[in-house]
VOGU-3710 file (C-alpha; in Angstrom, 3 decimals, decimal comma):
1> mdtrrqfrls> -213,522/33,568/109,381  -210,113/35,574/109,837  -210,506/39,055/108,436  -207,260/38,871/106,558  -208,073/35,504/105,005  -211,879/36,964/104,089  -209,752/39,420/102,019  -207,852/36,704/100,237  -210,856/34,677/99,411  -212,867/37,706/98,185
11> atafvaagll> -211,107/41,038/97,531  -208,752/39,625/94,932  -210,977/38,686/91,980  -209,596/36,471/89,076  -208,986/38,234/85,584  -211,454/36,235/83,917  -214,461/36,797/86,492  -216,199/38,317/84,870  -203,687/44,642/93,436  -189,971/62,233/103,178
21> isgcssgksp> -188,767/59,736/100,202  -185,220/60,246/99,053  -184,732/62,620/96,348  -184,605/66,325/95,733  -187,429/68,426/96,174  -188,608/71,130/93,865  -189,001/73,522/96,693  -192,813/73,942/96,026  -195,854/72,535/98,053  -197,098/69,189/97,244
31> seasasdgas> -200,160/70,567/95,652  -198,224/73,002/93,468  -195,764/70,455/92,426  -198,528/68,171/91,502  -200,763/70,774/89,412  -197,835/72,015/87,484  -195,097/69,449/87,197  -196,749/67,013/84,135  -195,901/63,537/83,951  -192,945/62,390/81,672
41> gaapgpvavd> -195,292/61,560/78,754  -195,233/57,898/79,636  -199,231/57,872/80,007  -200,560/54,651/78,140  -202,859/55,654/75,400  -203,370/58,733/73,397  -205,184/60,837/76,109  -203,741/64,211/76,863  -204,405/65,583/80,263  -204,125/69,337/81,100
51> qaalkkyydq> -202,564/69,274/84,412  -202,713/72,993/85,049  -206,585/72,684/84,791  -206,492/70,121/87,576  -204,924/72,552/89,971  -208,469/72,891/91,749  -208,428/69,307/92,490  -204,858/69,310/93,908  -205,667/72,213/95,975  -208,581/70,799/97,696
61> kltwrgcgvp> -208,354/70,337/101,522  -209,782/67,315/103,276  -212,235/67,273/106,076  -211,378/64,629/108,128  -214,252/63,017/110,550  -214,659/59,835/112,506  -215,308/56,600/110,649  -217,111/54,750/113,337  -214,041/52,495/113,517  -211,764/53,621/116,463
71> gfqcatmkap> -208,517/55,206/115,440  -209,523/55,748/111,798  -210,514/59,032/109,934  -212,637/59,289/106,671  -213,189/61,953/104,163  -214,500/62,739/100,812  -212,395/64,050/97,838  -213,438/65,134/94,480  -212,075/64,287/91,139  -213,211/64,859/87,529
81> ldytkpdgte> -215,411/62,324/86,023  -213,476/62,517/82,738  -209,870/63,946/83,122  -209,861/65,109/79,452  -212,597/67,469/80,865  -211,511/68,581/84,140  -214,138/71,484/84,278  -216,886/69,046/83,532  -218,806/66,558/86,010  -217,079/65,841/89,177
91> iklavsrkka> -217,219/62,471/91,212  -216,705/61,837/95,198  -214,196/59,352/96,258  -213,904/57,850/99,679  -210,607/57,958/101,630  -209,549/57,103/104,849  -206,317/56,918/107,128  -204,898/56,004/110,523  -202,208/58,386/111,810  -198,864/56,950/112,669
101> tgpgkrlgsl> -198,540/55,880/116,089  -194,975/56,363/116,860  -192,342/56,267/118,024  -189,916/57,360/115,285  -189,794/60,053/112,634  -192,919/60,071/110,436  -192,353/58,842/107,026  -195,478/60,308/105,334  -198,463/58,406/104,070  -198,683/54,747/102,994
111> lvnpggpggt> -201,469/53,945/100,695  -202,676/50,442/100,527  -204,885/48,593/97,986  -205,627/44,944/98,169  -206,583/44,344/94,498  -209,389/42,978/92,644  -210,070/45,129/90,544  -213,097/46,053/92,797  -211,654/45,164/96,310  -212,303/47,914/98,844
121> aigylqsyag> -209,116/49,691/99,878  -210,949/51,381/102,923  -212,219/48,033/104,023  -208,657/46,587/103,671  -207,177/49,358/105,404  -209,748/49,235/108,578  -209,970/45,636/108,650  -206,403/44,622/108,344  -203,598/46,969/107,196  -204,235/49,704/109,518
131> igypaqvrar> -204,119/47,200/112,492  -202,341/44,145/111,109  -199,345/45,605/109,114  -195,964/45,322/111,259  -195,999/47,679/114,267  -192,799/49,428/113,067  -194,425/50,316/109,536  -197,681/51,709/111,368  -195,408/53,655/113,577  -193,698/55,554/110,976
141> ydmaaidprg> -196,410/55,957/108,401  -199,988/57,371/108,352  -201,869/54,175/106,969  -204,146/55,527/104,129  -206,500/54,227/101,483  -208,677/55,534/98,548  -211,504/53,297/97,279  -210,974/53,443/93,538  -213,646/54,914/91,402  -216,510/52,744/90,772
151> varsepvecl> -215,490/50,771/94,103  -217,543/50,342/97,275  -217,588/53,932/98,862  -216,622/55,564/95,714  -219,328/55,861/93,232  -219,938/52,069/93,088  -220,638/50,488/89,693  -223,932/48,531/90,147  -225,363/45,820/87,523  -227,709/43,483/89,000
161> sgkemdaytq> -230,251/42,759/91,947  -229,308/40,156/94,504  -231,723/37,681/92,855  -230,455/38,581/89,393  -226,740/37,907/90,597  -227,946/34,503/92,236  -229,218/33,725/88,846  -225,992/34,721/87,178  -223,645/32,866/89,310  -225,335/29,552/88,669
171> vdqtpddqae> -225,256/29,630/85,046  -223,576/26,565/83,530  -219,943/27,955/82,656  -219,076/24,658/80,830  -221,534/24,556/78,130  -222,162/21,129/76,394  -224,312/21,993/73,352  -225,517/25,001/71,446  -228,607/25,666/73,819  -226,262/26,048/77,063
181> ttrlagsfkk> -223,838/28,280/75,102  -226,633/30,536/74,049  -227,814/30,674/77,799  -224,320/31,597/78,971  -223,693/34,195/76,411  -227,038/35,638/77,305  -226,177/35,825/80,848  -223,241/37,894/80,044  -225,044/40,322/77,873  -227,724/40,728/80,790
191> faqgcekrsg> -225,039/41,456/83,158  -223,493/44,132/80,924  -226,887/45,529/80,085  -227,555/45,729/83,916  -224,280/47,607/84,276  -225,047/50,105/81,579  -228,476/50,777/82,902  -227,476/51,232/86,558  -223,971/52,775/85,963  -224,034/54,074/82,557
201> tilphvstve> -222,536/57,623/83,301  -219,408/56,217/85,389  -218,951/53,081/83,516  -216,628/54,645/80,727  -214,296/56,178/83,416  -213,228/53,471/85,873  -210,061/52,622/84,157  -206,885/51,924/85,988  -205,238/55,145/84,407  -208,020/57,213/85,951
211> aardmdifra> -207,699/55,493/89,277  -204,025/56,084/89,211  -204,625/60,019/88,597  -207,064/59,989/91,681  -204,306/58,427/93,707  -201,986/61,503/92,661  -204,538/63,940/93,878  -204,929/62,134/97,262  -201,116/61,912/97,767  -200,930/65,895/97,255
221> mlgdkklsyv> -203,851/66,188/99,673  -202,164/64,222/102,177  -199,005/66,494/102,087  -196,700/63,903/100,596  -194,209/64,837/97,732  -194,043/61,356/96,800  -196,353/58,245/96,926  -195,438/55,303/99,121  -197,719/52,337/98,462  -198,312/48,787/98,973
231> gasygtflga> -200,603/47,037/96,215  -201,475/43,520/95,948  -202,408/41,464/92,918  -204,621/44,106/90,671  -203,144/46,697/92,961  -199,668/45,932/91,480  -201,102/47,020/88,019  -202,354/50,260/89,722  -199,354/50,981/91,392  -197,251/50,206/88,077
241> tyaelfptrt> -199,555/52,435/86,177  -199,041/55,291/88,711  -195,348/54,903/88,445  -195,577/55,171/84,609  -197,818/58,322/84,852  -195,839/59,911/87,582  -192,400/58,590/87,750  -190,742/61,313/89,640  -193,585/61,373/92,261  -192,934/57,518/93,041
251> grlvldgamd> -191,539/56,876/96,225  -191,445/53,303/97,931  -193,754/51,080/95,990  -194,199/47,283/97,036  -195,934/45,490/94,087  -196,999/41,951/95,908  -198,440/39,366/93,521  -197,812/41,105/90,356  -199,803/41,342/87,271  -198,032/41,503/83,836
261> pslpardlnr> -199,287/44,742/81,807  -197,844/43,598/78,602  -199,990/40,863/78,085  -203,500/40,751/76,033  -206,490/39,593/78,085  -206,432/36,282/76,422  -202,821/35,511/77,612  -203,532/36,649/80,934  -206,513/34,619/81,613  -204,693/31,449/80,022
271> dqtagfetaf> -201,697/32,285/82,200  -204,151/32,534/85,240  -205,967/29,240/84,398  -202,493/27,701/84,653  -201,900/29,350/87,957  -204,877/27,824/89,429  -203,891/24,574/88,171  -200,516/24,996/89,807  -202,223/25,812/93,052  -204,868/22,806/92,690
281> qsfakdcvkq> -202,100/20,475/92,326  -200,303/21,701/95,519  -203,522/21,291/97,214  -203,947/17,757/95,760  -200,489/16,635/96,650  -201,406/17,776/100,281  -204,890/16,124/100,302  -203,908/12,814/99,351  -201,383/12,763/102,402  -204,359/13,516/104,878
291> adcplgtksa> -206,878/11,052/106,233  -209,864/12,983/105,510  -208,917/13,761/101,844  -212,263/13,293/99,768  -210,370/12,957/96,565  -208,684/9,713/97,528  -205,227/8,746/98,852  -203,435/7,456/95,876  -201,940/10,498/93,946  -202,369/13,979/92,920
301> adasnrmkaf> -203,385/12,806/89,252  -206,041/10,533/90,961  -207,267/13,460/93,150  -207,672/15,725/89,992  -209,425/12,985/88,152  -211,899/12,633/91,049  -212,156/16,679/91,197  -213,163/16,785/87,298  -215,637/13,662/87,868  -217,336/15,421/90,771
311> frtldakpat> -217,705/18,548/88,839  -219,311/16,555/86,028  -221,888/15,014/88,631  -222,884/18,463/89,856  -223,203/19,634/86,117  -225,651/16,935/85,735  -227,487/17,023/89,445  -226,495/19,701/91,702  -226,287/18,951/95,372  -228,612/20,448/97,845
321> tggsrplges> -227,601/23,290/100,081  -230,522/23,583/102,610  -231,602/26,809/100,797  -233,151/27,883/97,517  -229,932/27,812/95,724  -228,483/24,351/94,877  -224,857/23,751/94,385  -224,052/23,298/90,632  -220,774/23,157/88,979  -220,294/26,730/88,332
331> lattgviaam> -220,757/27,630/92,099  -218,726/24,586/93,077  -215,702/25,649/90,682  -215,849/29,066/92,322  -215,693/27,421/95,931  -212,636/25,518/95,053  -210,999/28,378/93,317  -211,606/30,498/96,389  -209,688/28,228/98,735  -206,739/28,280/96,372
341> ydesawpqlr> -205,880/31,889/97,350  -204,755/30,584/100,787  -203,363/27,329/101,892  -204,782/27,876/105,285  -208,035/27,196/103,487  -207,201/23,803/102,236  -208,783/21,911/105,608  -212,046/23,916/105,016  -211,995/22,747/101,351  -211,434/19,284/102,356
351> ealssamdgd> -214,164/19,367/104,706  -216,527/21,188/102,248  -215,840/18,873/99,514  -216,473/15,756/101,671  -219,858/17,193/102,675  -220,805/17,991/99,333  -219,995/14,631/97,917  -222,226/13,233/100,401  -225,083/15,517/99,085  -224,686/18,506/101,345
361> gaallslads> -223,307/21,610/99,337  -223,829/24,097/101,946  -220,245/24,425/103,116  -218,712/24,528/99,452  -221,517/27,197/98,703  -220,309/29,184/101,552  -216,796/29,251/100,022  -218,370/30,613/96,854  -220,271/33,205/98,745  -217,445/34,500/100,376
371> yyeresdgsy> -215,519/34,874/97,044  -218,508/36,583/95,452  -219,129/38,874/98,600  -222,681/37,706/98,886  -224,358/38,491/102,304  -226,674/36,342/104,247  -229,476/38,569/103,219  -228,808/37,806/99,689  -227,297/41,250/98,783  -223,862/41,385/97,191
381> anlmyansav> -221,109/43,738/97,279  -220,068/45,453/94,139  -216,720/43,596/93,882  -217,631/41,732/90,981  -219,471/44,407/89,047  -216,364/46,876/89,228  -214,082/43,860/88,598  -215,719/43,363/85,057  -216,082/47,217/84,540  -212,399/47,892/85,214
391> ncldlppgft> -211,234/44,643/83,353  -213,274/45,325/80,424  -212,184/48,947/80,139  -208,390/48,119/80,608  -208,086/45,765/77,996  -209,856/44,660/74,793  -211,676/41,369/75,334  -210,125/38,068/75,409  -212,759/36,443/73,118  -215,469/38,382/71,201
401> tpeavakdlp> -217,432/35,274/70,132  -218,534/31,870/71,429  -216,881/30,463/68,556  -213,534/32,077/69,381  -213,837/30,491/72,755  -214,765/27,043/71,367  -211,582/27,328/69,000  -209,347/28,047/71,914  -210,665/25,409/74,490  -207,876/23,057/73,969
411> sfekaspvfg> -205,083/25,528/75,066  -207,108/26,399/78,148  -207,896/22,769/79,001  -204,032/22,066/78,516  -203,237/24,902/80,906  -205,647/23,305/83,476  -207,424/20,028/83,038  -209,426/20,852/86,244  -210,453/24,620/85,427  -209,657/25,025/82,009
421> kglawaslnc> -213,014/24,697/80,313  -214,866/27,117/82,796  -212,242/29,838/82,857  -212,178/30,014/78,994  -215,828/30,454/78,853  -215,609/33,036/81,715  -213,253/34,938/79,350  -215,983/35,807/77,034  -217,771/38,105/79,684  -216,277/41,240/78,314
431> aywptkatgs> -217,349/40,617/74,625  -220,661/42,171/75,463  -219,635/45,177/77,321  -221,236/48,264/76,311  -218,101/50,477/76,814  -215,240/50,128/74,358  -211,695/49,499/75,856  -209,682/52,528/76,589  -206,428/50,507/77,441  -204,236/48,300/75,651
441> phrieakgaa> -201,485/45,735/76,578  -198,005/47,585/77,131  -194,706/47,401/78,757  -194,427/49,617/81,881  -190,824/50,885/82,532  -191,567/54,106/84,734  -188,077/55,370/83,657  -186,976/57,884/86,277  -188,719/56,214/89,289  -186,982/55,421/92,424
451> pivvvgttrd> -186,452/51,539/93,241  -189,693/49,723/93,017  -189,993/46,207/94,774  -191,813/43,558/93,107  -192,887/40,578/94,777  -193,697/37,124/93,409  -194,871/33,733/94,840  -193,771/30,506/93,124  -197,105/28,874/93,239  -199,465/31,718/93,280
461> patpykwaqs> -202,952/30,924/91,798  -204,003/34,293/90,869  -201,099/36,048/89,686  -198,463/33,526/88,266  -194,648/34,054/89,285  -193,582/34,494/85,768  -195,831/37,680/85,782  -193,611/39,089/88,566  -190,635/38,016/86,875  -191,862/40,043/83,707
471> larqlssgtl> -192,939/43,000/85,460  -189,423/43,323/87,548  -187,716/43,119/84,190  -189,946/45,799/82,478  -189,501/48,448/85,161  -186,351/50,331/84,895  -186,066/50,406/88,623  -187,710/47,204/89,437  -186,159/44,758/91,979  -187,677/41,135/92,139
481> ltydgdghta> -188,163/39,559/95,580  -189,447/35,905/95,484  -191,239/33,843/97,841  -191,107/30,146/97,274  -194,567/28,944/98,541  -198,074/28,560/97,989  -201,076/30,985/98,138  -201,643/34,619/96,589  -199,277/37,172/97,565  -196,349/37,167/100,161
491> ygrgsdcidt> -196,182/39,869/102,534  -197,442/39,233/105,824  -198,044/35,540/105,215  -195,664/34,264/107,725  -192,175/34,379/106,009  -189,834/36,524/108,337  -187,437/36,763/105,348  -190,179/38,482/102,986  -191,501/40,644/105,837  -188,053/41,861/106,935
501> aintyllegt> -186,899/42,748/103,245  -190,222/44,693/102,590  -190,329/46,456/106,122  -186,568/47,451/105,538  -187,400/48,931/102,279  -190,559/50,773/103,612  -188,656/52,060/106,603  -185,148/52,863/104,938  -185,733/52,849/101,384  -183,197/50,242/100,818
511> pppagkkcs> -184,666/47,586/98,379  -183,639/43,937/98,682  -180,860/42,619/96,792  -181,539/41,560/93,032  -182,527/37,856/93,002  -183,326/37,449/96,671  -185,385/34,388/97,299  -187,118/33,618/100,703  -189,364/30,515/101,723
//
């Protein structure tokens, strides 16, 4: 599988599962400026941070070493577990970089984050961004990444064993009676309890605000006065949060496939449900034109009805896969959703659906496994564990009881006749979380920040286009760049118009004109 596509299928998890610079220098070194120049008071929530007490972290020196990946270096940095107690427990965070290749004057470091939350930024850097971003960008920037706290190489959140996770992913997420509802709620409780048991120390400290603060320490350690950054999906929320906390240290930020920080969890989940419906309808319209479409050749509406009917069939009788895990409705839904992230996966999805409808669910199961980052040995990466941990800390739960989900089912099913019921019930996962949310929905303006480019794709399944429109309006220096197309995010997806606009911004600091649209 193409590495970049693999990141699209797995590293950008849906919300319900449960992304040198112009300006005057202060005359100080980056570390001095970071430790003494406090943020503008725009930090979300009531938490106060003593910037002076963080000086020892900003003054760290990175010891770079080989990573085992040609051209890349790795290091470990320290950060306080709890920023309100900077003299307390420390955590270690993994970082990586690839030096600018030249020619041309070096512009500093360009941090990247693929989203999730829970996607490994270092994996993304070493497998794609550091070798696949446009050559002119890699020539001028040191490409860099930090795995956010709780993710991959940085004190990863752990919750379940491989066998337990297998069982969790197979639980029916469209309960038809009280017994199935109780079983689903019980699976969410067991998941949360497993996270508390295995990762109770770090669990209260994996918020996006804390991850953004970690990025600022890393920025200073790299020697950059301002942060340049490309964040995708959840990575846009991380980048916007950074700009909110440190507007005067914000350099060239690209927020691709943007989230809307002003929305509560229930609205985010419902909007995203509608986004997957939009993407599926686009797939269905294409599918019925293909000779190998397993959903018929009549119309997109007919294809949708056939998809729903097949899900019901799997709910009653899962398909065999040649292994110990049958393909039930939940895993089949995940497999279909995975293919919505990138239209290049549509042929694979047609083939997988055809096989599943003939009784062999192995190919569709493989799509679901790629989404969950399940390895062939039955182990899982920590993507879904970190995903829930961050989401449940950043926002209060969308639903707190099964009764609340049942009451709101009609609105989700209206948003998506194909996926609505399952995604509504998936939104219950944070109801049983052992750690109370520390964040809340709020507008991010980042007053005083340099121009920020917000990118939205019109038929994006995971981050609906209207979220990008909203974030661009909220940011005081936001500029919206639109990609009229399918799939999740836009940079590097084949649009010369999009890539040229972003490359020009990253290299010259000039954002695209307001309202620019590309196809």
